[in-house]
FIKOLZA-1660 file (N, C-alpha, C; in steps of 0.1 Angstrom, whole numbers, plus 5000, padded with zeros to 4 digits):
% residues 114
   i   px   py   pz ch aa at
   1 6125 2701 1671  A  X  N
   1 6139 2700 1674  A  X CA
   1 6145 2714 1674  A  X  C
   2 6155 2716 1683  A  X  N
   2 6162 2728 1683  A  X CA
   2 6177 2725 1685  A  X  C
   3 6185 2735 1680  A  X  N
   3 6199 2734 1682  A  X CA
   3 6204 2747 1689  A  X  C
   4 6213 2746 1698  A  X  N
   4 6219 2757 1705  A  X CA
   4 6234 2756 1703  A  X  C
   5 6240 2767 1698  A  X  N
   5 6254 2767 1697  A  X CA
   5 6261 2777 1705  A  X  C
   6 6273 2774 1710  A  X  N
   6 6280 2782 1719  A  X CA
   6 6295 2777 1719  A  X  C
   7 6302 2783 1728  A  X  N
   7 6316 2779 1731  A  X CA
   7 6316 2770 1744  A  X  C
   8 6307 2773 1753  A  X  N
   8 6307 2766 1766  A  X CA
   8 6293 2760 1769  A  X  C
   9 6293 2748 1772  A  X  N
   9 6280 2741 1774  A  X CA
   9 6272 2748 1785  A  X  C
  10 6278 2754 1795  A  X  N
  10 6270 2759 1806  A  X CA
  10 6262 2771 1802  A  X  C
  11 6266 2777 1791  A  X  N
  11 6258 2789 1785  A  X CA
  11 6244 2784 1780  A  X  C
  12 6243 2772 1776  A  X  N
  12 6231 2767 1769  A  X CA
  12 6223 2756 1776  A  X  C
  13 6227 2753 1788  A  X  N
  13 6219 2744 1796  A  X CA
  13 6207 2750 1802  A  X  C
  14 6197 2753 1794  A  X  N
  14 6185 2758 1799  A  X CA
  14 6174 2748 1795  A  X  C
  15 6161 2751 1798  A  X  N
  15 6150 2742 1795  A  X CA
  15 6148 2740 1780  A  X  C
  16 6143 2729 1777  A  X  N
  16 6140 2726 1763  A  X CA
  16 6129 2735 1758  A  X  C
  17 6130 2739 1745  A  X  N
  17 6120 2747 1738  A  X CA
  17 6117 2760 1746  A  X  C
  18 6128 2768 1747  A  X  N
  18 6126 2781 1755  A  X CA
  18 6125 2793 1746  A  X  C
  19 6129 2793 1733  A  X  N
  19 6128 2805 1725  A  X CA
  19 6125 2800 1710  A  X  C
  20 6121 2809 1702  A  X  N
  20 6119 2806 1688  A  X CA
  20 6132 2805 1681  A  X  C
  21 6141 2814 1684  A  X  N
  21 6154 2814 1678  A  X CA
  21 6163 2803 1684  A  X  C
  22 6170 2795 1676  A  X  N
  22 6178 2784 1681  A  X CA
  22 6192 2788 1682  A  X  C
  23 6197 2797 1675  A  X  N
  23 6212 2800 1674  A  X CA
  23 6215 2812 1683  A  X  C
  24 6226 2810 1691  A  X  N
  24 6231 2820 1699  A  X CA
  24 6240 2830 1692  A  X  C
  25 6243 2841 1697  A  X  N
  25 6252 2851 1691  A  X CA
  25 6266 2845 1693  A  X  C
  26 6275 2849 1684  A  X  N
  26 6289 2845 1684  A  X CA
  26 6296 2849 1697  A  X  C
  27 6301 2840 1705  A  X  N
  27 6308 2844 1718  A  X CA
  27 6322 2850 1714  A  X  C
  28 6328 2856 1723  A  X  N
  28 6342 2861 1721  A  X CA
  28 6352 2849 1722  A  X  C
  29 6363 2851 1715  A  X  N
  29 6373 2840 1715  A  X CA
  29 6379 2839 1729  A  X  C
  30 6382 2826 1733  A  X  N
  30 6388 2823 1746  A  X CA
  30 6398 2812 1743  A  X  C
  31 6409 2812 1751  A  X  N
  31 6419 2802 1749  A  X CA
  31 6414 2788 1754  A  X  C
  32 6417 2777 1747  A  X  N
  32 6414 2764 1751  A  X CA
  32 6400 2761 1753  A  X  C
  33 6391 2767 1745  A  X  N
  33 6377 2764 1746  A  X CA
  33 6372 2754 1735  A  X  C
  34 6359 2751 1736  A  X  N
  34 6353 2741 1727  A  X CA
  34 6340 2747 1722  A  X  C
  35 6338 2745 1708  A  X  N
  35 6326 2748 1702  A  X CA
  35 6316 2738 1706  A  X  C
  36 6303 2741 1709  A  X  N
  36 6293 2732 1713  A  X CA
  36 6281 2734 1705  A  X  C
  37 6275 2723 1700  A  X  N
  37 6262 2724 1693  A  X CA
  37 6253 2713 1701  A  X  C
  38 6243 2718 1707  A  X  N
  38 6235 2710 1715  A  X CA
  38 6221 2708 1708  A  X  C
  39 6219 2695 1704  A  X  N
  39 6206 2692 1697  A  X CA
  39 6196 2686 1707  A  X  C
  40 6184 2692 1707  A  X  N
  40 6174 2688 1717  A  X CA
  40 6161 2684 1710  A  X  C
  41 6155 2674 1715  A  X  N
  41 6142 2669 1710  A  X CA
  41 6133 2666 1722  A  X  C
  42 6121 2671 1722  A  X  N
  42 6112 2669 1733  A  X CA
  42 6102 2657 1731  A  X  C
  43 6100 2653 1719  A  X  N
  43 6091 2642 1715  A  X CA
  43 6098 2629 1717  A  X  C
  44 6093 2620 1726  A  X  N
  44 6100 2607 1729  A  X CA
  44 6102 2598 1717  A  X  C
  45 6093 2597 1708  A  X  N
  45 6095 2589 1696  A  X CA
  45 6106 2595 1687  A  X  C
  46 6106 2608 1685  A  X  N
  46 6116 2614 1677  A  X CA
  46 6130 2613 1684  A  X  C
  47 6130 2614 1697  A  X  N
  47 6142 2613 1704  A  X CA
  47 6148 2599 1702  A  X  C
  48 6140 2589 1702  A  X  N
  48 6145 2575 1699  A  X CA
  48 6152 2574 1686  A  X  C
  49 6146 2580 1675  A  X  N
  49 6152 2581 1662  A  X CA
  49 6165 2589 1662  A  X  C
  50 6165 2600 1669  A  X  N
  50 6177 2608 1671  A  X CA
  50 6188 2600 1677  A  X  C
  51 6185 2593 1688  A  X  N
  51 6196 2586 1695  A  X CA
  51 6201 2574 1686  A  X  C
  52 6193 2568 1678  A  X  N
  52 6198 2558 1669  A  X CA
  52 6208 2564 1658  A  X  C
  53 6204 2576 1654  A  X  N
  53 6212 2583 1644  A  X CA
  53 6225 2587 1649  A  X  C
  54 6226 2590 1662  A  X  N
  54 6238 2595 1668  A  X CA
  54 6249 2584 1667  A  X  C
  55 6245 2572 1668  A  X  N
  55 6255 2561 1666  A  X CA
  55 6261 2561 1652  A  X  C
  56 6253 2564 1642  A  X  N
  56 6258 2565 1628  A  X CA
  56 6267 2577 1627  A  X  C
  57 6262 2588 1633  A  X  N
  57 6270 2601 1632  A  X CA
  57 6284 2599 1638  A  X  C
  58 6285 2592 1649  A  X  N
  58 6298 2590 1655  A  X CA
  58 6308 2583 1646  A  X  C
  59 6303 2574 1637  A  X  N
  59 6312 2568 1627  A  X CA
  59 6315 2577 1616  A  X  C
  60 6306 2587 1613  A  X  N
  60 6309 2596 1602  A  X CA
  60 6319 2607 1605  A  X  C
  61 6319 2611 1618  A  X  N
  61 6327 2622 1622  A  X CA
  61 6342 2618 1623  A  X  C
  62 6350 2627 1620  A  X  N
  62 6365 2624 1621  A  X CA
  62 6370 2627 1634  A  X  C
  63 6375 2618 1641  A  X  N
  63 6382 2621 1654  A  X CA
  63 6394 2629 1652  A  X  C
  64 6400 2628 1640  A  X  N
  64 6412 2636 1638  A  X CA
  64 6409 2651 1638  A  X  C
  65 6396 2655 1635  A  X  N
  65 6392 2669 1636  A  X CA
  65 6388 2673 1650  A  X  C
  66 6388 2663 1659  A  X  N
  66 6385 2666 1673  A  X CA
  66 6370 2665 1677  A  X  C
  67 6362 2661 1668  A  X  N
  67 6348 2660 1671  A  X CA
  67 6345 2650 1682  A  X  C
  68 6336 2653 1691  A  X  N
  68 6332 2644 1702  A  X CA
  68 6317 2646 1704  A  X  C
  69 6311 2635 1707  A  X  N
  69 6296 2635 1710  A  X CA
  69 6294 2631 1724  A  X  C
  70 6285 2639 1731  A  X  N
  70 6281 2635 1744  A  X CA
  70 6265 2633 1744  A  X  C
  71 6261 2622 1748  A  X  N
  71 6246 2619 1748  A  X CA
  71 6240 2626 1760  A  X  C
  72 6228 2631 1759  A  X  N
  72 6220 2637 1770  A  X CA
  72 6207 2630 1770  A  X  C
  73 6199 2633 1780  A  X  N
  73 6185 2627 1782  A  X CA
  73 6176 2633 1771  A  X  C
  74 6179 2644 1765  A  X  N
  74 6170 2650 1755  A  X CA
  74 6176 2652 1741  A  X  C
  75 6188 2645 1739  A  X  N
  75 6194 2646 1726  A  X CA
  75 6209 2643 1727  A  X  C
  76 6217 2652 1722  A  X  N
  76 6231 2651 1723  A  X CA
  76 6238 2664 1721  A  X  C
  77 6251 2664 1725  A  X  N
  77 6260 2676 1723  A  X CA
  77 6271 2672 1713  A  X  C
  78 6274 2680 1703  A  X  N
  78 6285 2678 1694  A  X CA
  78 6295 2688 1698  A  X  C
  79 6307 2684 1701  A  X  N
  79 6318 2693 1706  A  X CA
  79 6330 2692 1697  A  X  C
  80 6337 2704 1695  A  X  N
  80 6349 2704 1687  A  X CA
  80 6358 2715 1693  A  X  C
  81 6370 2712 1696  A  X  N
  81 6379 2721 1702  A  X CA
  81 6381 2733 1692  A  X  C
  82 6383 2745 1698  A  X  N
  82 6386 2757 1690  A  X CA
  82 6401 2757 1686  A  X  C
  83 6404 2758 1673  A  X  N
  83 6418 2758 1669  A  X CA
  83 6423 2772 1671  A  X  C
  84 6432 2773 1680  A  X  N
  84 6438 2786 1684  A  X CA
  84 6447 2792 1673  A  X  C
  85 6451 2783 1663  A  X  N
  85 6460 2788 1652  A  X CA
  85 6452 2793 1640  A  X  C
  86 6439 2793 1641  A  X  N
  86 6431 2798 1630  A  X CA
  86 6423 2810 1634  A  X  C
  87 6418 2818 1625  A  X  N
  87 6410 2829 1628  A  X CA
  87 6397 2825 1635  A  X  C
  88 6395 2831 1646  A  X  N
  88 6383 2827 1654  A  X CA
  88 6370 2829 1647  A  X  C
  89 6369 2841 1641  A  X  N
  89 6356 2845 1634  A  X CA
  89 6353 2835 1622  A  X  C
  90 6364 2831 1615  A  X  N
  90 6362 2821 1604  A  X CA
  90 6358 2808 1610  A  X  C
  91 6364 2804 1621  A  X  N
  91 6361 2791 1627  A  X CA
  91 6347 2791 1632  A  X  C
  92 6342 2802 1638  A  X  N
  92 6329 2803 1643  A  X CA
  92 6319 2802 1631  A  X  C
  93 6322 2809 1620  A  X  N
  93 6313 2808 1609  A  X CA
  93 6312 2794 1603  A  X  C
  94 6323 2787 1603  A  X  N
  94 6323 2773 1599  A  X CA
  94 6315 2764 1608  A  X  C
  95 6316 2767 1621  A  X  N
  95 6308 2760 1631  A  X CA
  95 6293 2762 1630  A  X  C
  96 6289 2774 1627  A  X  N
  96 6275 2777 1624  A  X CA
  96 6270 2769 1612  A  X  C
  97 6278 2768 1602  A  X  N
  97 6274 2760 1590  A  X CA
  97 6273 2745 1593  A  X  C
  98 6283 2740 1601  A  X  N
  98 6282 2726 1605  A  X CA
  98 6270 2723 1613  A  X  C
  99 6267 2731 1623  A  X  N
  99 6256 2730 1632  A  X CA
  99 6242 2730 1624  A  X  C
 100 6242 2740 1615  A  X  N
 100 6229 2742 1607  A  X CA
 100 6227 2730 1597  A  X  C
 101 6238 2726 1591  A  X  N
 101 6237 2714 1581  A  X CA
 101 6233 2702 1589  A  X  C
 102 6239 2699 1600  A  X  N
 102 6235 2688 1608  A  X CA
 102 6221 2688 1613  A  X  C
 103 6216 2700 1617  A  X  N
 103 6202 2702 1621  A  X CA
 103 6193 2698 1610  A  X  C
 104 6195 2703 1598  A  X  N
 104 6187 2700 1587  A  X CA
 104 6186 2685 1584  A  X  C
 105 6198 2679 1585  A  X  N
 105 6199 2664 1583  A  X CA
 105 6191 2657 1594  A  X  C
 106 6192 2661 1606  A  X  N
 106 6185 2655 1617  A  X CA
 106 6170 2656 1616  A  X  C
 107 6166 2668 1611  A  X  N
 107 6152 2670 1609  A  X CA
 107 6146 2660 1599  A  X  C
 108 6154 2657 1589  A  X  N
 108 6149 2648 1579  A  X CA
 108 6148 2634 1585  A  X  C
 109 6158 2630 1593  A  X  N
 109 6158 2617 1600  A  X CA
 109 6146 2615 1609  A  X  C
 110 6142 2625 1616  A  X  N
 110 6131 2624 1626  A  X CA
 110 6118 2628 1619  A  X  C
 111 6118 2631 1606  A  X  N
 111 6105 2634 1600  A  X CA
 111 6100 2648 1603  A  X  C
 112 6109 2658 1605  A  X  N
 112 6105 2671 1608  A  X CA
 112 6110 2681 1598  A  X  C
 113 6109 2678 1585  A  X  N
 113 6114 2686 1574  A  X CA
 113 6107 2699 1573  A  X  C
 114 6115 2710 1570  A  X  N
 114 6109 2723 1568  A  X CA
 114 6101 2724 1555  A  X  C
% end
């Protein structure tokens, strides 16, 4: 499984399993943008587990915080609007922690623990 994070989905829509490193560099701040964490799985059986877990995840995430999930053929995207009233660098750092924590949780769910 891999996770790709960015501010805009079009930056990360590349083929599955394309590099060893999963995390992108911090993009520059832009007005009205959205943080994106795209979780991808190539194994069909693990993907089924991942898709079942997404339903649980949707109930765990707070809509008040603006989280949104988009299902894909290879996993899902977690989106969160960038809060323009907060320091962008701090918000990016928090996003990296959220994406990493969720990746570790998902790896346990699909049986891919480090």
